[in-house]
C-alpha angles and dihedrals in degrees: 000000000000128000125182132181126221089243120057094211093050093226115134132179119234109268093021124130119256123202120192122195119199141169136175124228134167092031115097112233091230089064094053119095099171148337132219125194117189136179104207147151129219137180127236130190135042120008130013117344115235128202128188127181111216098180128015130189123178130185120190126208095276094047090050091054091049096048097041116230098223092064119080112262129188142198130190135201139167112249118231126245093243153076097034121205110272131182109190133156096259104026139020131197109209127188121201148158111242121199116190124187119197112209135188115285094033095287121146136198115203126190125181126195118190127225132176123234111203137170121254087249090058091050090050089049092050090050090047090050089052089052091045091050090051090050091047091051090050093049092046090050091049091048093050091047094051091044092052090051091053093247124137104252121235118249108243129185108221102177131008089221092058092049090047093053090049092052091048091053091049092048092049093050090046091051091048092052091049094048093045106041094171091065095064 
């Protein structure tokens, strides 16, 4: 059994189209009684576990013989806007593609392939982080180069968030030293 998504990284924006390619090998067609392909999400963690099937595709024995399982097949669907993938401490929302084969004698083979449903803001943030990481690598390289040449490196602001956190830490330590004069 092989399943592949239309995106290598498996990250999809809410409302985006998903195409799943699949094919079956090493299972004789005369042993197959059916196949189900689902796009679904489920929860894990504390409390009741939920499961919701967003898209469902079933092929019975006759349909499998007509389509041929050794050839690559595909299905497509539009992903919903919610729920987004979430990985918290107490609960997780996991999206996946589930392929179930029904064999003679009541046996089943189940294969799940994860994907991540994110908002367009999360995608923009991930792209921004990639750009910030590239800038940081460039600045670090420039700093190391100037240091090795014995030059005084320039002070560069890479990200406003980093500078903000630094200021907050300084303010907090300044407030602590003012409120507790015996510590300084």
